[in-house]
C-alpha positions in Angstrom: 0.2 -0.2 0.1 1.9 3.4 -0.9 2.3 6.0 1.8 -0.1 8.9 1.8 1.8 12.3 0.2 3.1 14.6 2.6 4.8 17.8 1.7 8.3 18.0 2.8 9.2 20.1 5.5 12.3 21.6 4.0 10.6 22.4 0.8 10.6 26.3 -0.3 7.3 27.5 0.7 5.7 30.2 -1.6 6.8 34.1 -1.2 3.7 35.8 0.3 2.8 39.5 -0.7 3.1 40.6 2.7 7.3 41.0 1.9 6.0 43.5 -0.6 3.3 45.5 1.3 6.2 45.9 3.9 8.4 47.2 1.7 6.4 49.8 0.6 5.2 50.5 3.6 8.9 51.6 4.6 8.9 53.2 1.9 6.5 55.6 2.4 7.8 56.2 6.0 11.0 56.6 5.0 9.7 59.4 2.2 7.5 61.0 5.2 10.5 61.5 7.3 12.5 62.7 4.8 9.8 65.4 4.1 10.1 66.4 7.8 13.5 66.8 7.6 13.5 68.8 4.8 10.4 70.9 6.1 12.9 71.4 9.0 15.7 72.4 7.9 13.9 74.9 5.2 12.2 76.5 8.4 15.0 77.2 9.8 16.7 78.8 6.6 13.8 81.5 6.3 14.9 83.9 9.0 18.4 83.5 10.5 18.7 86.7 12.3 15.8 85.5 14.6 18.2 83.0 16.4 21.3 85.7 16.4 23.6 85.4 19.4 24.2 89.0 20.2 27.1 88.2 22.9 28.9 86.7 20.6 29.2 89.5 17.9 32.8 90.5 16.6 32.2 94.1 17.8 31.6 93.0 21.5 34.6 92.6 24.0 35.7 89.3 24.7 37.0 88.4 28.2 40.7 87.8 27.9 43.1 86.3 30.6 42.7 89.1 33.1 39.1 89.5 33.3 36.9 87.6 35.8 34.4 86.5 36.4 30.8 88.4 38.5 30.8 87.6 42.1 28.0 85.1 42.2 29.8 82.7 39.6 33.0 82.8 41.5 33.7 79.6 43.9 34.1 80.2 47.4 37.9 79.1 47.7 37.5 79.0 51.5 34.4 76.4 51.4 35.0 73.1 52.7 33.8 70.3 50.4 31.1 67.6 51.8 31.9 64.1 52.3 29.8 63.4 48.8 31.5 65.9 46.9 35.1 64.5 48.3 34.2 61.5 47.4 32.9 61.8 43.8 36.4 63.5 43.0 38.3 60.5 44.3 40.0 58.9 41.4 39.2 55.6 40.4 40.6 52.3 41.3 41.6 49.0 40.2 42.2 47.3 37.3 40.7 48.7 34.3 38.6 46.6 32.6 39.9 45.0 29.1 39.0 42.7 26.5 41.9 40.3 27.2 40.6 39.7 31.1 37.1 38.8 29.8 38.4 36.4 26.6 40.3 34.2 29.3 38.0 33.9 31.4 35.3 31.9 28.1 37.7 30.1 26.8 38.4 27.4 30.0 
């Protein structure tokens, strides 16, 4: 008695239409994103004076080596750092991580 025909598990499956639909949706998303980026770029070029930085103008006085910051922005040289501040400035100690050290542990 002949065996009933069963499709081969390893036979190639027919391509579905979802691949084309996915490609179209990715393409549409890329076009939409490109359009949005172009609109933002063109809008930023519309009025460059709107975002001018007057403090960076060429005719302004630039601070030199002898100029000092305003009193409100100067650190207090007599202030005692807190324990947390001292700990945050402590140098890191111990061996530096390396690929060579990690590699040796996986070969065992």
